[in-house]
C-alpha positions in Angstrom: 95.1 98.5 137.2 96.7 101.3 139.1 96.3 104.7 137.1 100.6 104.7 137.7 101.1 101.3 135.8 98.4 103.0 133.0 100.3 106.4 132.7 103.4 104.2 132.4 101.9 101.7 130.0 99.1 102.8 128.0 100.1 100.1 125.3 98.6 97.7 127.9 95.0 98.8 126.4 96.5 96.8 122.7 96.0 93.5 124.8 92.6 91.9 123.8 92.6 89.5 126.2 91.5 91.2 129.6 92.9 88.4 131.9 96.4 88.8 129.8 96.3 92.3 130.4 95.6 92.3 134.4 98.4 89.7 135.0 100.8 92.0 132.7 99.7 95.3 134.6 99.8 92.8 138.0 103.6 92.0 137.4 104.2 95.8 136.8 102.8 96.7 140.2 104.5 93.9 142.0 108.0 95.0 140.3 107.7 98.5 141.5 106.5 97.7 144.8 109.4 95.3 145.3 112.1 97.6 143.6 114.2 100.4 144.9 112.8 102.3 141.8 109.5 104.7 141.8 107.8 104.7 138.3 109.2 108.5 137.7 112.8 107.0 137.7 112.0 104.7 134.8 111.5 108.1 132.8 115.4 109.1 134.0 117.3 106.1 134.1 118.9 104.7 131.0 118.1 101.7 129.5 121.0 99.7 129.8 123.8 99.6 132.2 126.1 98.1 128.9 126.2 101.7 126.9 128.4 104.5 128.7 126.5 107.8 129.3 123.3 106.2 127.7 120.9 109.0 127.6 118.1 107.1 126.3 115.6 106.3 129.3 113.9 102.8 130.5 110.7 103.9 129.3 111.7 105.1 126.1 113.6 102.3 125.2 110.7 99.9 126.2 107.8 101.5 124.7 109.6 101.4 121.6 110.5 98.0 121.5 106.5 97.2 122.3 105.7 99.4 119.2 108.0 98.0 116.9 107.3 94.2 118.3 103.4 94.8 117.2 104.2 96.3 114.1 106.5 93.4 113.1 103.8 91.2 114.1 101.2 92.8 112.3 103.1 92.6 109.2 104.1 88.8 109.6 100.1 88.2 110.0 99.6 90.0 106.6 102.5 88.4 104.9 102.4 85.0 106.5 99.1 84.7 108.4 97.9 81.3 107.5 101.1 79.6 107.3 102.6 81.5 110.4 100.2 83.3 112.5 101.8 85.4 115.2 99.5 85.8 118.3 99.4 90.0 118.9 98.3 89.7 122.8 101.6 87.2 123.3 103.6 89.8 121.9 102.5 92.9 123.0 102.2 91.4 126.8 106.1 89.8 126.4 107.4 93.1 125.0 106.1 94.8 127.9 107.3 92.4 130.3 110.6 91.5 129.0 112.6 94.1 131.1 110.3 94.1 133.8 113.2 92.2 136.0 115.6 95.1 135.4 113.6 96.9 138.5 114.9 94.1 140.8 118.1 94.2 138.6 118.9 98.3 139.0 119.0 100.4 142.1 119.5 104.0 142.4 122.7 105.3 144.2 124.1 108.8 144.6 121.4 109.5 141.9 122.8 107.2 139.2 121.4 103.9 138.2 123.6 101.1 139.1 123.3 97.4 139.5 121.4 96.1 142.5 122.9 93.5 145.1 120.3 91.1 143.4 121.4 92.1 140.1 125.1 90.8 140.6 123.6 87.1 141.1 120.6 87.2 138.7 120.1 89.0 135.5 116.4 90.3 134.7 115.2 87.6 132.2 115.3 85.4 135.3 113.7 87.9 138.1 111.3 89.0 135.6 110.2 85.1 134.7 109.7 84.7 138.6 107.5 87.9 139.1 105.5 87.1 136.1 104.5 83.4 137.0 103.5 84.9 140.6 101.5 87.4 138.8 99.5 84.4 136.7 101.2 85.4 133.3 100.9 82.5 131.1 103.8 80.0 130.3 104.0 81.6 126.7 104.4 84.9 127.6 107.0 84.0 130.4 108.9 82.2 127.9 109.4 85.6 125.9 110.9 87.3 129.0 113.2 84.2 129.3 114.1 84.0 125.8 114.6 87.7 124.8 118.0 88.3 126.0 121.2 86.4 125.5 120.1 83.2 127.5 117.4 83.0 124.9 120.1 81.8 122.5 120.1 78.4 124.2 116.4 77.5 123.7 114.2 77.1 120.9 112.3 80.4 120.9 108.7 80.6 119.9 107.6 83.0 116.7 106.5 85.4 119.1 109.7 85.3 121.3 111.9 85.9 118.1 109.7 89.1 117.1 110.3 90.3 121.0 113.8 89.4 120.5 114.9 91.5 117.5 112.4 94.3 118.4 114.8 94.6 121.3 118.2 94.1 119.7 117.4 96.4 116.8 116.9 99.0 119.5 119.7 98.6 121.8 122.7 97.3 119.1 122.7 100.4 117.8 123.6 102.3 121.2 126.2 99.6 121.7 127.9 99.5 118.7 128.2 103.6 118.1 
């Protein structure tokens, strides 16, 4: 794992499975290598292009989603563990990777984030899954990437995908609806 990815994602250390942790990091490394964006852009660009004048950075939103998803999964295990166990590694990796495709969906023009040519054809759940699969991320985590956004409303989500979906939307919709 590169120092750049470790700096962006200290939460990778929460993933107990070393192989999953490495595949998750590799996906981010690959996305950055193929993106017009660089790591520092992620601390500056808005997390969404759907909210006018959004001031919350991509990384602030992403890290919040990971923290909310982990905390929710832990509480679900505490209260429902025997009946509905939640795989923490899957939730954490899925939350870290849910928006990795945005690195291909976005570009910077005149210092502002905008939709890339690829982003005009494919949204980030699709490009994110493609990146993750190339990097050896298991299907149960790719499912979260695919199902975390509106596209996932048409599939049967796993428990872990529901956790990430709701963590993502509870930290997005208040900005969109204010």
